[in-house]
C-alpha positions as CSV (number, residue, x, y, z in Angstrom):
1,M,9.7,-21.1,-91.5
2,K,7.9,-19.5,-88.3
3,S,6.2,-15.9,-89.3
4,I,6.0,-13.3,-86.9
5,P,2.2,-13.8,-85.5
6,K,-0.4,-11.1,-86.0
7,T,-1.7,-10.3,-82.2
8,T,-5.5,-9.6,-81.4
9,N,-5.4,-8.2,-78.0
10,D,-3.7,-6.4,-75.4
11,W,-2.2,-8.0,-73.4
12,S,-1.3,-5.1,-70.6
13,A,-3.6,-6.0,-67.8
14,L,-0.6,-9.5,-67.8
15,S,2.2,-7.2,-67.7
16,D,0.2,-5.3,-64.7
17,I,-0.3,-8.9,-62.9
18,V,3.5,-9.7,-63.3
19,G,4.5,-6.1,-62.6
20,G,2.6,-5.8,-59.1
21,G,5.0,-8.0,-56.8
22,L,7.7,-5.4,-57.6
23,R,5.4,-2.2,-57.0
24,Q,4.4,-3.9,-53.8
25,R,8.6,-4.5,-53.0
26,I,8.7,-0.7,-53.7
27,F,6.1,0.7,-52.1
28,S,6.7,-1.5,-48.6
29,S,10.3,-0.1,-49.1
30,A,9.5,3.4,-49.1
31,L,6.7,2.6,-45.5
32,R,9.6,1.2,-43.5
33,L,11.9,4.1,-44.8
34,K,9.8,6.1,-44.1
35,I,10.2,8.5,-47.3
36,F,6.4,10.3,-46.7
37,D,7.4,11.4,-43.7
38,H,10.4,13.5,-45.3
39,V,9.1,14.7,-48.3
40,D,7.7,18.2,-47.9
41,R,8.2,20.0,-51.2
42,R,12.1,19.1,-51.3
43,A,14.7,17.7,-53.9
44,A,16.2,14.4,-53.8
45,E,19.5,15.4,-52.6
46,E,17.6,16.7,-49.3
47,I,15.6,13.7,-48.7
48,A,18.6,11.7,-49.0
49,A,20.3,14.0,-46.8
50,R,17.8,14.0,-44.0
51,L,17.3,9.9,-44.1
52,S,21.4,8.8,-44.4
53,A,20.5,7.7,-47.4
54,H,22.2,7.2,-51.2
55,P,21.4,10.7,-53.5
56,R,21.0,9.1,-56.7
57,N,19.6,5.7,-55.6
58,T,17.2,8.1,-53.1
59,E,16.2,9.8,-56.9
60,L,15.8,7.2,-59.1
61,F,13.7,5.4,-56.2
62,L,11.5,8.8,-55.8
63,N,10.5,9.2,-59.6
64,V,9.8,5.6,-59.1
65,L,7.6,6.5,-56.4
66,T,6.0,10.2,-58.8
67,G,5.4,7.6,-61.3
68,M,3.1,5.0,-59.2
69,G,0.5,8.0,-58.1
70,L,2.3,8.1,-54.4
71,I,4.1,11.0,-54.0
72,R,4.7,14.3,-56.9
73,K,7.7,15.7,-58.9
74,R,7.5,19.5,-59.6
75,D,10.1,21.0,-60.8
76,G,12.7,18.8,-59.0
77,K,11.1,18.8,-55.9
78,Y,8.5,16.1,-54.5
79,E,5.4,16.8,-52.7
80,L,3.0,14.2,-51.1
81,T,-0.6,13.7,-52.7
82,E,-3.2,14.5,-50.4
83,T,-4.0,10.7,-50.1
84,S,-0.6,10.0,-48.7
85,A,-0.5,13.2,-46.8
86,E,-3.6,11.6,-44.6
87,F,-2.9,7.8,-44.9
88,L,1.3,7.3,-45.1
89,V,3.0,10.0,-42.9
90,S,3.7,8.6,-39.2
91,E,2.6,11.5,-37.1
92,S,-0.9,10.9,-38.9
93,P,-3.6,10.4,-36.8
94,A,-4.8,8.2,-39.6
95,Y,-1.8,7.1,-40.4
96,L,-1.7,3.3,-42.4
97,G,2.0,2.3,-42.8
98,T,2.2,-0.7,-40.3
99,Y,-1.4,-2.1,-41.8
100,L,0.3,-2.0,-45.1
101,L,3.4,-3.2,-44.2
102,H,1.3,-6.6,-42.6
103,V,-1.0,-6.2,-45.3
104,G,2.6,-7.2,-47.5
105,S,3.5,-9.4,-45.8
106,F,0.7,-11.5,-45.5
107,H,0.5,-14.5,-47.6
108,E,4.6,-14.4,-46.7
109,Q,3.3,-16.7,-43.1
110,F,1.8,-19.6,-45.2
111,P,4.7,-22.2,-45.0
112,V,2.9,-24.2,-47.9
113,A,4.8,-22.7,-51.6
114,L,1.1,-21.9,-53.8
115,D,2.5,-24.7,-56.9
116,D,2.4,-26.9,-53.7
117,L,-0.5,-26.8,-53.1
118,V,-1.9,-26.6,-56.8
119,R,-0.1,-29.8,-57.3
120,K,-0.1,-32.3,-54.3
121,G,-3.6,-30.8,-52.0
122,P,-3.9,-28.7,-48.8
123,P,-1.1,-29.4,-46.1
124,P,-1.8,-33.1,-43.8
125,T,-1.3,-30.8,-40.7
126,P,-4.7,-28.4,-40.8
127,L,-4.0,-24.6,-40.9
128,D,-4.5,-23.8,-37.4
129,M,-6.8,-20.3,-37.1
130,G,-7.0,-21.0,-33.0
131,N,-3.5,-18.8,-32.0
132,E,-5.0,-16.1,-30.2
133,A,-1.6,-14.5,-30.1
134,M,-1.4,-14.6,-33.2
135,W,-5.4,-12.8,-33.6
136,A,-4.0,-10.9,-30.5
137,E,-1.2,-9.0,-33.3
138,S,-3.7,-9.2,-36.3
139,A,-6.6,-6.9,-34.4
140,R,-3.3,-3.6,-32.9
141,L,-1.5,-4.3,-36.3
142,S,-5.4,-3.8,-38.7
143,A,-7.1,-1.6,-36.0
144,A,-5.5,0.8,-38.5
145,Y,-8.2,-1.0,-41.5
146,Q,-10.5,0.2,-39.1
147,Y,-9.5,3.9,-38.0
148,G,-8.4,4.3,-41.1
149,G,-12.3,5.1,-43.4
150,E,-14.5,1.6,-42.7
151,A,-15.4,2.3,-40.0
152,Q,-16.5,5.5,-40.7
153,R,-18.8,4.5,-43.0
154,I,-20.2,2.1,-41.1
155,A,-21.4,4.2,-38.8
156,R,-22.8,6.8,-41.9
157,I,-25.1,3.5,-42.7
158,A,-26.0,2.9,-39.0
159,A,-26.2,6.7,-38.6
160,D,-29.4,6.5,-41.9
161,L,-31.0,3.5,-40.2
162,P,-34.5,5.4,-39.1
163,E,-34.3,3.6,-35.8
164,F,-30.5,4.6,-34.8
165,P,-32.2,7.7,-33.0
166,G,-34.1,5.5,-30.9
167,M,-31.3,3.2,-30.0
168,S,-29.4,2.9,-26.9
169,R,-27.6,-0.1,-26.8
170,M,-25.7,-2.5,-29.4
171,L,-22.7,-5.2,-29.0
172,D,-19.8,-5.8,-32.0
173,L,-19.7,-9.1,-32.4
174,G,-15.7,-10.7,-32.6
175,G,-15.7,-6.7,-33.2
176,G,-11.4,-6.7,-33.6
177,A,-9.9,-3.4,-31.7
178,G,-13.1,-1.9,-31.4
179,F,-13.2,1.2,-34.3
180,Y,-16.2,-0.1,-35.9
181,T,-18.2,0.7,-32.3
182,L,-16.3,3.4,-31.2
183,A,-17.4,5.1,-34.2
184,I,-21.4,3.8,-34.7
185,V,-21.1,4.9,-30.5
186,S,-19.5,8.1,-31.4
187,S,-22.4,9.4,-33.8
188,H,-25.5,8.6,-31.1
189,P,-25.8,11.1,-28.1
190,S,-26.8,8.4,-25.9
191,M,-26.1,5.3,-27.0
192,N,-23.7,2.3,-25.7
193,G,-21.9,-0.3,-27.0
194,V,-20.1,-3.6,-26.2
195,V,-17.5,-5.1,-27.5
196,L,-17.4,-9.5,-27.8
197,E,-14.0,-10.5,-28.4
198,Q,-12.0,-13.5,-27.4
199,P,-9.2,-12.8,-24.3
200,S,-6.3,-11.9,-26.1
201,V,-7.7,-9.5,-29.3
202,A,-10.7,-7.9,-25.9
203,R,-7.4,-6.8,-24.2
204,V,-6.5,-4.7,-27.9
205,A,-9.4,-3.5,-27.7
206,E,-9.6,-2.4,-24.6
207,G,-6.3,-0.2,-24.9
208,F,-7.8,1.8,-27.9
209,V,-10.8,2.6,-25.5
210,R,-8.8,3.8,-23.4
211,E,-6.8,6.0,-25.4
212,Y,-10.1,7.3,-27.2
213,G,-11.4,8.1,-24.0
214,M,-15.0,6.2,-24.3
215,E,-14.7,3.7,-20.8
216,S,-17.8,5.9,-20.3
217,R,-19.8,4.1,-22.9
218,V,-17.6,1.4,-24.8
219,S,-17.0,-1.8,-22.9
220,V,-15.1,-4.3,-23.3
221,V,-16.1,-8.8,-22.7
222,A,-14.1,-11.5,-23.3
223,G,-15.4,-14.4,-24.7
224,D,-16.8,-16.7,-27.1
225,Y,-20.0,-15.0,-29.3
226,M,-20.0,-19.1,-29.9
227,K,-20.5,-19.7,-26.8
228,D,-21.5,-17.5,-24.3
229,D,-24.7,-15.9,-23.4
230,L,-25.1,-12.7,-25.2
231,Q,-26.7,-10.4,-22.5
232,G,-29.1,-8.7,-24.5
233,P,-31.0,-7.1,-24.7
234,Y,-29.4,-4.8,-27.9
235,D,-31.0,-2.3,-30.4
236,L,-28.0,-3.0,-32.6
237,I,-25.8,-6.1,-32.9
238,F,-23.3,-5.7,-35.3
239,A,-20.4,-8.2,-37.0
240,S,-17.4,-7.4,-39.5
241,A,-16.2,-9.7,-41.7
242,T,-16.5,-12.3,-38.7
243,L,-18.6,-14.5,-39.9
244,N,-17.2,-16.2,-42.1
245,F,-15.1,-19.0,-39.3
246,F,-18.3,-20.0,-38.2
247,K,-20.6,-21.1,-41.7
248,N,-21.1,-24.2,-40.7
249,R,-22.8,-23.4,-37.8
250,F,-24.9,-19.8,-39.4
251,D,-28.2,-21.3,-38.4
252,D,-27.5,-21.8,-34.5
253,L,-25.5,-18.2,-34.2
254,F,-28.6,-16.2,-35.9
255,R,-30.5,-18.1,-33.7
256,R,-28.9,-16.6,-30.8
257,V,-28.4,-13.0,-32.2
258,R,-32.2,-12.7,-32.9
259,A,-32.6,-13.8,-29.1
260,A,-29.8,-11.0,-28.0
261,L,-31.9,-8.7,-29.9
262,A,-34.6,-6.1,-28.1
263,P,-37.6,-5.7,-30.2
264,G,-38.1,-4.5,-34.0
265,G,-33.3,-4.9,-32.9
266,I,-31.3,-4.5,-35.9
267,F,-28.3,-7.2,-37.0
268,M,-26.2,-5.6,-39.3
269,T,-23.2,-7.6,-40.9
270,H,-20.6,-6.2,-43.4
271,Q,-19.2,-9.4,-45.2
272,D,-18.1,-11.2,-48.3
273,G,-20.6,-11.7,-51.2
274,I,-18.6,-14.0,-53.8
275,R,-20.8,-14.6,-57.0
276,E,-19.9,-15.2,-60.4
277,E,-19.6,-18.7,-59.3
278,R,-16.8,-18.0,-57.1
279,T,-15.0,-15.6,-58.9
280,K,-15.9,-12.7,-58.0
281,P,-15.1,-9.7,-56.7
282,V,-11.2,-10.7,-57.1
283,N,-9.6,-8.7,-54.5
284,L,-11.8,-11.1,-51.9
285,I,-10.6,-14.6,-53.8
286,A,-7.9,-13.7,-54.0
287,E,-7.2,-13.5,-50.2
288,F,-8.9,-16.3,-49.0
289,L,-7.2,-18.1,-51.5
290,L,-4.2,-19.6,-49.7
291,P,-6.2,-20.1,-46.5
292,E,-8.8,-22.2,-48.3
293,M,-6.4,-24.1,-50.3
294,M,-4.8,-25.6,-46.8
295,G,-8.4,-26.6,-46.8
296,A,-10.6,-23.7,-44.9
297,D,-13.4,-22.3,-46.2
298,F,-14.7,-18.7,-45.9
299,A,-16.1,-17.7,-48.8
300,I,-20.1,-16.2,-47.7
301,A,-21.5,-16.8,-51.1
302,Q,-23.6,-12.8,-52.3
303,G,-27.0,-13.2,-50.7
304,E,-26.4,-16.3,-47.9
305,I,-26.0,-13.8,-45.5
306,A,-29.7,-12.0,-46.0
307,E,-31.2,-15.2,-46.8
308,T,-29.9,-17.0,-43.7
309,M,-31.5,-14.2,-41.6
310,L,-34.8,-14.8,-43.1
311,R,-34.9,-18.5,-42.3
312,N,-34.2,-18.0,-38.4
313,G,-36.5,-15.9,-37.5
314,F,-35.9,-12.4,-38.9
315,Q,-39.1,-10.3,-40.1
316,S,-37.0,-8.6,-43.0
317,A,-33.3,-8.6,-44.3
318,R,-31.7,-7.0,-47.1
319,T,-28.0,-6.8,-48.9
320,F,-26.3,-3.7,-50.7
321,A,-22.8,-3.8,-52.1
322,K,-20.3,-0.9,-50.3
323,Q,-17.2,-0.8,-52.1
324,S,-14.9,-0.9,-49.5
325,S,-11.2,0.6,-49.2
326,I,-9.8,-3.4,-49.8
327,G,-12.8,-3.9,-52.5
328,E,-16.5,-4.4,-52.9
329,M,-18.2,-6.0,-49.6
330,E,-21.3,-6.9,-48.7
331,V,-23.8,-5.2,-46.6
332,T,-26.9,-7.5,-45.3
333,I,-29.2,-5.5,-42.4
334,G,-31.9,-7.9,-40.9
335,R,-35.1,-6.9,-38.8
336,A,-36.6,-8.6,-35.5
337,A,-40.0,-8.5,-35.2
338,R,-41.9,-6.1,-33.2
339,K,-43.6,-7.2,-30.2
340,D,-46.9,-5.8,-31.7
341,A,-46.8,-7.5,-35.5
């Protein structure tokens, strides 16, 4: 006869993992319904009427959103949290809904089942990472990741550099929508910036530069930073989450970056720093899992960028952890030698 097991450990973390998929579906539905646009100290019946929705099911749905911490319920009426008001109301200048829906559906784009990848390995057809239309759409949808706080945080790091007041020109390698450059340049009284991106993505960045009225200080160049002349000198060269695609060509790239810097110039990167035998940070290794199982090699090890800088002629390099909206990232600051050094 079997005995009831005597358990010694708490398995709530396992339950959280299993429930995560359902909570993602609930959150995505709320974004598609634009529920947060209508939660403004209103009862469920009023919100349902504004949505032309079923009253009881609307209330049940709102109760779960409340339990998830996305809204509040007081005396039968629902209201926004400060975070939801800033990021989830479609009229907010920092609206993230489109981006968060894009992230939620990202892994659904991969046609191979995870079970099959574990059992059989990568598919015979390599993962196509060269689709420009895909990257243009990704840049457009991911713009909110940059302007939703990341660009501002990076700009503060750049502004704290002792060299920053004397800088006049910067380059953003693979800058996507361009908000890192917009934020850094806006933090300086006179600096100009260049965003270098592949042609289809460059058009997306150009649109945002015009939208924010920064044409006089930020230009966008269509090209390939692994092949094209970087057109230095620059006081600051920046790269965020773009170096992963050129891991096997780091030495060549970093030498070209150093050559494009003015004496004493800065190369600042914002990248993953995978550590503890490729098991942390979990948010990043989980994000990389499907493309890496399909044959890509994205992960950059903790300290790898600083080591590569020093190996390729930078005078100094330092690395520190930075908490981002998607988890822990790594900032590396490399300095080129001055002429008199």
